[in-house]
Structures are given as structure tokens and as C-alpha cells.
N, C-alpha and C positions, 0 to 999 in steps of 0.2 A: 583308837586309831589316829585321831586328829592331833593329839599332842605330839606323837612320833612323826606325823606327816607334815607338821607346821613349817619346817624348814624346806620342805620339798614342794609345798603347795604352789608357790609363785612360779616354779618351773612347770608344774603340771598344767596351769592355766595360762593361755595366751591372753594376758590382760589387755594389751592394746586393742586387739581385735574385738575382744568381748565387750570392753567398755565403749568402744566406738559404736558398737551395734546396739547395746542395751541402754546406755545413759540417755540418749535422745528420747526414747519412748518413756522412760521413767520420768524425765523432766516434763514432758508433754502432759502426762497424767497428773503430775503434781500441780501444774499450773491451772488445770481445769477447776473451776469453782473456788480458786484461791487467789484473790487479787493482791495478796501481800508481796512485798519484795522478797527475793530469795533469802536474804539475810534474816528475815523475820519468820521464815518457815523452818520449823524444827523437825528433823527426820531421825528416826531410830532404825538402825540396820541390825536386825536380829540375826543370829548365826552368821555374824559378820566375817568369820574366817580371818584372813590376813588384812581385812579392812579396806580393800581396794575400792569397793563401791562407795563407802562412806567418804573416803579421801577424795574420790573423783567429784562427789557432790559438793564437798567443801570447796574444792577448786573452782566449781561453777558458782560459788557465792552462797550456798546454802549452809545452814547450821546442822551438822550431823554428828550423831553419836553411834557407837557400835557396841554390841554385846555378843558374847559367845560362851558356850559351856567350857570350851577348851582353853585352859590357861596358856598353853603353848601358842595357840593361834592369836590370843589377845596380845601376848608379848611381841609376836611378829607384827601384828597390826600397829602397835605402838612404835616399833622400829620403823615401819613403813611411813607412818605419819611424820616421824622426826626426819627421815630421809627426804620426804617431799616438802618439809617445812610448812606443814598445815596444822591448824589448831583443831584436833579431832580427838574426842575423849573415848577411850575404850575400857570396858569393864567386863568382868567374868559374871555371867548369869545364863542359866539354861532355860529351856522352854518351861512355862508354867510358873516360873519364879522371877520373871523379869520385873513385873510391877512391884513386887516386894523389895527387890534390890533398889529400884528407883526411889522408893519411899525412904529406905534406910540411908541412901546417899543424900537425899534431900534433908534429912534430919542432921546430917553432918555438915552439909553445905546448902544453905538456903537457896542458892541460885541453881542448884541441880534440878532439871526438869523432871516432873513425874508423869506428864502427859505430852504427847507429840501430835503434830499435824499429820505426819505420815509414819507408818510402820512398814518396813520392808522385811521380807523373808525370801531370799533368793537362792539360786543354785541347788535346788532340790534338797533343801535343808529340812523342811518340815517332815518328810517321811522318816526322819530319824526318831520319831516318837514310837511308842510301843503298842499302839492300838487306838480304837475309836474313843475310848474314855479319855485317853491322854490328848487326842486331837481336840476334844471338847474343852478340856482344861487349858490347853495352849491357846486356842482361839479366844477363850474368855480372858486369858491373861493379856493377849494382844489388845482386846477391847478396852481393858483397864488402862493400857498404855496410851490410848488414843483420846484426843479431845473429841467432843461431839461433832459429828460429820467428818471426822478424820478419815484418811484414806489408808486402807490396808492393801498391799500389793504382795502377792505370793507367787513364786515360780517353782512348780514341781515338774517332774517328769510326767508324761501322760501315761499313767499306769493302767488305764483302761486298754490302751493299745499294747503296752508291754505284756500284760497278762494274756491278752488275746493271741498275740503272735508267738509268745514264749521265746522271743529272740534273746539269746544270751549275750552276744557280743556287741560292743559299741565301737565307734570309730577310734582307732589309736591316736594318741597325741604324742608329740615329740618336742624336744628342746635341745638347742646347741648353743654353747657360749665358749669363751676362751678356756674354761676349765675342763670341758668334756661334753658328752652327749647323753641324753636320757630318752628312753622310749617307754610310754605308759600304755599298757593294755588293760582294758576294762571289761569285766564280764559279770553276769548275774548267775547265781545259783538259786533256783526256785525251790523253796523249802516246803516240806509237807504241811506245815501249819499255816501256809498262805503268805508268809513273809518272804523276803528276798535277801540273800547275802550278796553284798556288793564287794567285788574283789578288784584291787588294782595291782597288777603285776608290773613292777618297775625294773627295767633293764638299764644299766648305766655303765659308762666306762670313761676313763680319762682319754684325752686326745693322744693319738699315735700309739695306742695300745690295742691289742686284740682281745683282751680279757674283759668280758662283761660280768658284772655282778648282778645278782637277781634278788628281789625282795617282793614279798606279797603282803599287802595290807588288806584288811577286810572289815566290813561293818554290816550290821543288820538293818534292813529297811522295812518299814511297814507301808505297803503300796496303797496310797490314798486314791480312791476312785472319785470321779467327778460327783456322783450323786451323794456320796458321804461328805465330801468337802462342802457342797452347797448346803446340805442339811445342817451340818455343824455350824457353818457361818450364820445361818438364820437363827439357830438356837442361841448363839453368842451375842445376838443383837445387831447383826449387820444386815444392810439392805443394799439396793442398787448394785447388785452383783453382776459383773460382766466377766465373760470368759474369752480368752484368746489362746491361740496355738503357739505363740512365741512372744518375745519382747520386741515385736516389730509390727504389732497391730494386725496380725493375721487371724482370720476366724478360727475358732476351735473346732476341730474335727475329731470325734471320739476315736475313730479308727486310724487316722493318718497323722495327726499332729504329734510332734515329738515332745511338746511341753503342754502342761495345763497352767496357764497364767490367769490368776484370779485377781480382779479388782473389786473391792467392796468398801462401802461406807458405814461407819458406826452411826447408828440411829441417833438423831438429836435428842 
């Protein structure tokens, strides 16, 4: 899905609004218990997509890297970094294999970091795993990527609420520029095996035309529940686990919150 969607993704997301909302919370949490200057704090943005969080953090003075399983997304992230004139490295690596990639890069380039002060996994990326076993292996991989007492920040949908309500439709998103207009409709299909198929219906047309084109992209998600997330984090060696309902310091409510935001520290 994401290789084919990489050129579409920056229209799909309203990055200005999203970064204005999310980056202050992320930076506030990074600063807690870390007296270093931003330039001395190394951040790894996993499932980085088109790299916009990593780029925004570099623009704030932090040292950030990004990884993603999709080669198409990584190429778009590199293009975005060049367009924004920031020094931000992006590499291809999927969940469970990131620490191995870092070691391989370090053997090629001694200056390439193998552990970070902060690991991010944002934008409901972690539910792209295939089950609880893969959740355990992914969180263990994140732990290997972190320095002792390093911070892990994960942002998922609140699937406790999604599964309880069985609400299929999410709020539409739209984009207009000089070339045309796009409308994105997002919906879930609840599958018999307990997984969820995530569908994006894209309607687009050039300006001054009445002909809309339609495209459907889809991907399978494993809905991670709060109890399973916390259990797996503890097994992977994380403690000081805090839960929020959004990237705005709101309390987590299992029935009402739209997101499950998790902050945890790797044990020293």
C-alpha cells in the first residue's frame, strides 16, 4: 500500500496543523529527565513515512534519523529533507529488523548510531504488525535501539474504543492546490479473525473539470489493545509507562479517547 501511496501521502495529511499540534508535546516529553542540548539528543523516528516529524525535530535543533519499511516512503522523505534543506538521514528498515540495520550501517560508517535517546513510532504505525508475537519482537527491537533510560513514544488508535463501538467511518480529509483537489474517505472493515482492514478511498480531479477519478488503497491492521500493549512493554524491559489520549497531554479514557499514546522508559 505505502509504496504506491507515498506520492499521495503529503496531500493526505495536513502537516502544518498536525506538526503544530504534536511537536510541542513530543519536545516537552523529550526534555523531561534529559538535560542535554537538543543537538546532543539523538532521535529515531520509526515508520517515518515521508519524514515530516523527523524533519520538524531537526528544524528544532535535534539530531533525528528516520526508518520505514516502504522504500517509496523513504525516497519521499529524502526528497522532503532536501527540499527543506535539513540534514536528516533516512533508511529502509521494518519493524523487528531496525536494530540489525543500525549495526550494519555502523559497520559501514563508524559514526552511524546504534542506540538513541528517543524512539518514536507515530501515526498508528505499530498496528501494521501481524499479531502479539510480532508486537513482542518489535518492542524488543525498539528496546535494543534505545540507550538505557531512553524514551519510547508510541501513538496508536485507541482500538479498545474502536472495537467496542464498531464504528467504521472516520472523518474525511481533503486537499486543494493549484493542480486540483483531493478527497480522502477512510473506513474500517472488521474481519472475522479479529483484524481490521483499513481502506482509503481517494477521489481526485483537476481544477475546472467535473470528472472525478477514484482509487481504493487498503491495508490490514492488528488492533493493539491497551492491556496487550502494556504487558508487551513490560516484557521488553520498559518501565515508567504512562498513557495519554492524544499528543496533547490529555488523560487516556479506554471508551472515549481517539488515541492510545504510550510513553515508556527503557530500564537502566
